[in-house]
C-alpha positions as CSV (number, residue, x, y, z in Angstrom):
1,X,118.0,69.3,62.4
2,X,118.3,73.0,63.5
3,X,121.9,72.9,62.3
4,X,120.6,72.9,58.7
5,X,118.6,76.1,59.1
6,X,121.6,78.5,58.3
7,X,122.6,76.7,55.1
8,X,118.9,76.7,54.0
9,X,118.6,80.4,54.7
10,X,121.9,81.2,52.8
11,X,120.9,79.0,49.9
12,X,117.5,80.7,49.5
13,X,119.2,84.1,49.8
14,X,121.7,83.0,47.1
15,X,119.0,81.9,44.8
16,X,117.1,85.1,45.3
17,X,120.3,87.1,44.6
18,X,121.0,85.2,41.4
19,X,117.4,85.7,40.2
20,X,117.7,89.5,40.9
21,X,121.0,89.9,39.1
22,X,123.8,87.3,38.6
23,X,126.4,90.0,38.4
24,X,126.8,90.7,42.1
25,X,129.8,89.7,44.3
26,X,127.3,89.2,47.1
27,X,126.1,86.0,45.3
28,X,129.6,84.6,45.5
29,X,129.8,85.2,49.2
30,X,126.4,83.7,49.8
31,X,127.4,80.6,47.8
32,X,130.5,80.3,50.0
33,X,128.5,80.7,53.2
34,X,126.0,78.1,52.0
35,X,128.8,75.5,51.4
36,X,130.6,76.4,54.7
37,X,127.5,76.3,56.9
38,X,126.3,73.0,55.2
39,X,129.7,71.5,55.9
40,X,129.5,72.4,59.6
41,X,125.9,71.1,59.8
42,X,127.0,67.8,58.3
43,X,129.8,67.6,60.9
44,X,127.2,67.7,63.7
45,X,125.7,64.5,62.3
46,X,128.9,62.5,62.2
47,X,128.3,60.9,65.6
48,X,125.4,59.1,64.1
49,X,127.6,57.3,61.6
50,X,129.5,54.0,62.1
51,X,132.9,54.5,63.6
52,X,134.8,53.8,60.3
53,X,132.6,56.2,58.4
54,X,133.1,58.9,61.0
55,X,136.9,58.5,60.9
56,X,136.7,58.8,57.1
57,X,134.6,62.0,57.3
58,X,136.9,63.6,59.8
59,X,139.9,62.7,57.7
60,X,138.3,64.3,54.6
61,X,137.3,67.4,56.6
62,X,140.6,68.0,58.4
63,X,143.4,66.1,56.6
64,X,142.4,66.5,52.9
65,X,142.3,70.4,53.0
66,X,145.9,70.4,54.4
67,X,147.1,68.1,51.7
68,X,145.2,70.1,49.1
69,X,146.7,73.4,50.3
70,X,150.2,72.0,50.0
71,X,149.6,70.7,46.5
72,X,148.1,74.1,45.6
73,X,151.1,75.9,46.9
74,X,153.4,73.7,44.9
75,X,151.3,74.2,41.8
76,X,151.2,77.9,42.1
77,X,155.0,78.2,42.5
78,X,155.5,76.0,39.4
79,X,153.0,78.1,37.5
80,X,154.8,81.3,38.7
81,X,158.0,80.0,37.1
82,X,156.1,79.2,33.9
83,X,154.7,82.7,33.8
84,X,158.2,84.2,34.2
85,X,159.6,82.0,31.5
86,X,156.8,82.7,29.0
87,X,155.5,86.2,29.9
88,X,158.5,87.9,31.6
89,X,159.1,89.3,35.0
90,X,156.4,91.9,35.2
91,X,154.8,92.2,38.6
92,X,151.4,90.9,37.4
93,X,153.2,87.7,36.2
94,X,154.6,87.0,39.7
95,X,151.3,86.7,41.4
96,X,150.8,83.0,41.3
97,X,154.3,82.3,42.4
98,X,154.0,84.7,45.3
99,X,150.7,83.2,46.3
100,X,152.4,79.8,46.5
101,X,155.3,81.1,48.6
102,X,152.7,82.8,50.8
103,X,150.9,79.5,51.4
104,X,154.1,77.7,52.5
105,X,155.0,80.8,54.7
106,X,151.7,80.6,56.6
107,X,152.1,76.8,57.0
108,X,155.6,77.4,58.3
109,X,154.4,80.0,60.8
110,X,151.7,77.7,62.1
111,X,154.2,74.9,62.5
112,X,156.3,77.0,64.8
113,X,153.4,77.9,67.0
114,X,154.2,75.1,69.5
115,X,157.9,76.0,69.6
116,X,157.1,79.5,70.7
117,X,154.0,78.5,72.6
118,X,154.9,80.3,75.8
119,X,154.9,83.7,74.1
120,X,151.5,85.3,74.1
121,X,152.4,88.0,71.6
122,X,153.6,85.4,69.2
123,X,150.5,83.3,69.7
124,X,148.4,86.4,69.0
125,X,150.5,87.1,65.8
126,X,150.0,83.5,64.6
127,X,146.3,83.6,65.3
128,X,146.0,86.9,63.5
129,X,147.8,85.6,60.4
130,X,145.6,82.5,60.4
131,X,142.4,84.4,60.7
132,X,143.2,87.1,58.1
133,X,144.6,84.5,55.7
134,X,141.5,82.3,56.3
135,X,139.2,85.3,55.5
136,X,141.1,86.1,52.3
137,X,141.2,82.5,51.3
138,X,137.4,82.1,51.9
139,X,136.7,85.2,49.7
140,X,139.0,83.8,47.0
141,X,137.3,80.5,47.0
142,X,133.9,82.3,46.9
143,X,135.1,84.3,43.9
144,X,136.6,81.3,42.2
145,X,133.6,79.1,42.6
146,X,131.0,81.6,41.6
147,X,133.1,82.8,38.7
148,X,133.2,79.2,37.4
149,X,129.4,79.0,37.7
150,X,128.9,82.4,36.1
151,X,131.1,81.3,33.2
152,X,128.7,78.5,32.4
153,X,125.9,80.9,31.3
154,X,125.1,80.9,27.6
155,X,123.4,83.4,25.3
156,X,119.6,82.9,25.2
157,X,117.6,84.5,22.5
158,X,118.7,87.2,20.1
159,X,120.9,90.1,21.0
160,X,121.3,93.5,19.3
161,X,125.0,93.9,20.0
162,X,128.0,91.8,20.8
163,X,130.4,94.0,22.7
164,X,134.0,92.8,22.7
165,X,136.5,94.4,25.2
166,X,139.9,95.4,24.0
167,X,143.4,94.6,25.3
168,X,146.9,95.5,24.4
169,X,148.2,95.1,20.9
170,X,151.4,93.4,19.7
171,X,153.9,95.8,18.2
172,X,151.3,98.5,18.8
173,X,149.1,97.5,16.0
174,X,148.5,93.7,15.8
175,X,145.8,91.6,17.6
176,X,147.5,89.3,20.1
177,X,146.2,85.7,20.8
178,X,144.4,86.8,24.0
179,X,142.4,89.4,22.2
180,X,141.8,87.1,19.2
181,X,140.2,84.7,21.5
182,X,137.6,87.3,22.5
183,X,137.0,88.2,18.8
184,X,136.5,84.6,17.8
185,X,134.0,84.1,20.6
186,X,132.1,87.2,19.7
187,X,132.1,86.3,16.0
188,X,130.8,82.9,16.9
189,X,127.9,84.4,18.7
190,X,127.2,86.6,15.7
191,X,127.3,83.7,13.3
192,X,125.1,81.4,15.5
193,X,122.4,84.0,15.7
194,X,122.4,84.5,12.0
195,X,122.4,80.7,11.4
196,X,119.3,80.2,13.4
197,X,117.4,82.9,11.5
198,X,117.9,85.9,13.8
199,X,118.9,89.4,12.9
200,X,122.6,89.9,12.5
201,X,123.9,91.6,15.7
202,X,126.2,94.6,15.5
203,X,129.8,93.7,16.6
204,X,130.8,96.6,18.9
205,X,134.6,96.6,19.5
206,X,135.8,98.7,22.4
207,X,139.3,99.9,23.2
208,X,141.2,103.2,23.0
209,X,144.8,103.9,22.0
210,X,147.5,103.3,24.6
211,X,150.7,105.3,24.8
212,X,152.7,102.5,23.1
213,X,150.1,101.7,20.4
214,X,150.0,103.1,16.9
215,X,146.3,102.9,16.5
216,X,143.2,102.4,18.8
217,X,142.6,98.8,19.9
218,X,139.0,99.1,18.5
219,X,140.4,99.9,15.0
220,X,142.7,96.8,15.1
221,X,139.8,94.7,16.3
222,X,137.6,96.0,13.5
223,X,140.2,95.2,10.9
224,X,140.5,91.6,12.3
225,X,136.8,91.1,12.0
226,X,136.5,92.4,8.5
227,X,139.5,90.2,7.5
228,X,137.4,87.3,8.8
229,X,134.6,88.1,6.4
230,X,132.3,90.3,8.5
231,X,130.3,93.0,6.8
232,X,132.1,96.3,7.7
233,X,128.6,97.8,8.1
234,X,128.0,95.5,11.1
235,X,131.2,96.6,12.9
236,X,131.0,99.5,15.3
237,X,134.1,101.0,16.9
238,X,134.4,102.6,20.3
239,X,137.9,104.0,20.5
240,X,138.0,106.3,23.5
241,X,138.1,104.0,26.4
242,X,141.2,103.2,28.5
243,X,139.7,101.0,31.3
244,X,137.0,98.3,31.5
245,X,134.7,100.8,33.2
246,X,135.1,103.1,30.2
247,X,134.8,100.3,27.8
248,X,131.3,99.5,29.1
249,X,130.2,103.1,29.9
250,X,131.1,104.4,26.4
251,X,129.7,101.3,24.7
252,X,126.4,101.6,26.6
253,X,126.1,105.2,25.5
254,X,126.5,104.2,21.8
255,X,124.0,101.4,22.2
256,X,121.4,103.5,24.0
257,X,121.7,106.3,21.4
258,X,120.6,103.7,18.7
259,X,118.0,101.9,20.8
260,X,117.2,102.4,24.5
261,X,115.8,98.9,24.7
262,X,118.9,97.2,23.3
263,X,120.0,93.8,24.5
264,X,123.7,92.9,24.4
265,X,126.2,90.3,25.4
266,X,129.7,91.4,26.4
267,X,132.8,89.2,25.6
268,X,136.1,89.1,27.4
269,X,138.4,86.4,28.5
270,X,137.1,83.8,31.0
271,X,139.3,84.9,33.9
272,X,138.0,88.4,33.5
273,X,134.3,87.6,32.9
274,X,132.9,87.8,36.4
275,X,134.6,91.1,37.3
276,X,133.6,92.5,34.0
277,X,130.1,91.5,34.8
278,X,130.2,93.3,38.1
279,X,131.5,96.4,36.3
280,X,128.7,96.1,33.6
281,X,126.1,96.0,36.4
282,X,127.7,99.1,38.0
283,X,127.7,100.9,34.6
284,X,124.1,100.0,33.8
285,X,124.8,97.8,30.8
286,X,121.9,95.6,29.8
287,X,123.5,92.3,29.2
288,X,125.5,89.4,30.7
289,X,129.2,88.8,30.1
290,X,130.7,85.7,28.4
291,X,134.3,84.5,28.7
292,X,136.5,83.3,25.9
293,X,139.2,80.6,26.3
294,X,142.6,81.5,27.8
295,X,145.9,79.6,27.7
296,X,145.9,77.3,30.7
297,X,149.3,78.5,32.1
298,X,148.1,82.1,32.1
299,X,144.8,81.5,33.9
300,X,145.9,81.1,37.5
301,X,147.9,84.3,37.7
302,X,145.2,86.2,35.8
303,X,142.5,84.9,38.1
304,X,144.5,86.0,41.2
305,X,144.9,89.4,39.6
306,X,141.2,89.7,39.1
307,X,140.5,88.7,42.7
308,X,143.0,91.2,44.0
309,X,141.2,93.9,41.9
310,X,137.8,92.9,43.4
311,X,139.2,92.8,46.9
312,X,140.6,96.3,46.4
313,X,137.3,97.6,45.0
314,X,135.8,96.6,48.4
315,X,138.9,97.7,50.3
316,X,137.2,99.6,53.1
317,X,134.9,96.8,54.1
318,X,137.7,94.2,53.8
319,X,140.1,96.4,55.8
320,X,137.6,96.8,58.6
321,X,136.9,93.1,58.8
322,X,140.6,92.2,58.7
323,X,141.2,94.7,61.5
324,X,138.4,93.2,63.5
325,X,140.0,89.7,63.0
326,X,143.4,91.1,64.2
327,X,141.8,92.6,67.3
328,X,140.0,89.3,68.0
329,X,143.3,87.4,67.6
330,X,145.1,89.7,70.0
331,X,142.3,89.3,72.5
332,X,142.2,85.5,72.3
333,X,146.1,85.2,72.1
334,X,146.7,87.3,75.2
335,X,144.0,85.6,77.1
336,X,145.3,82.1,76.6
């Protein structure tokens, strides 16, 4: 049973990390390591199963992932075409399609390994591609799994502020559906707190004015809320920010100036919630982040974009580990 020691350690470490602060990417990695080490531990027990059960387990472990990867690749390519049709050909909209093409490219390279099997440099190259791709895929699954879990949290108790993060405006002045989803979620939190007898929280809308916008995003968001029946005295506008970090930093400053012991909840779209939570932690914001609904076709590409941003935020660590994997692949490939 020694094989179950690593997953136990990772699980306890994960639980401790979540208890300390849910908004850490380390929690996502620890969750992934828990699942991975548990899977390996269970594989060590397969020889104790009846033959048919063992065959089923090996099929699930080795065959199912390959089929799942192929289905995922096809889905991502189809989603990429949908994104182009509905959102245009901007680079951000191409991510899901490119990811799908990348999956089939890696599979094709692996399939050619036997054909060029006598070439040690080519073996090293294939091994490097597999190891680096596997590392990135592992981090992405960690991010995806923990982001899903983080998105299940709910507001507990009363809050003093509901902070809603801005996004681009339609025609430079109108609230788009993506931003309206955030505002509806924030307004719902406000009304639920009032309905249960709590103090009405201030609705703090955050967003500056972009170069192609006629007014600050915060102003457009404030108008939207007032049009929905919110008391203008309960709407607070932060109209200087240009990035998520500035959204949270400037909002925190406004909240702290009113009450240093404030409690808030931050609202953004669900694909952005976990990364916004990590940013909120870094900026010292006292509150968790909730995600509002997003159109299903938009979610895959947006989630990949969020992961790329998180990967880039830790680029030096990731670059060092990828380089280490390449060196390992070269050593193993040339030694075969």
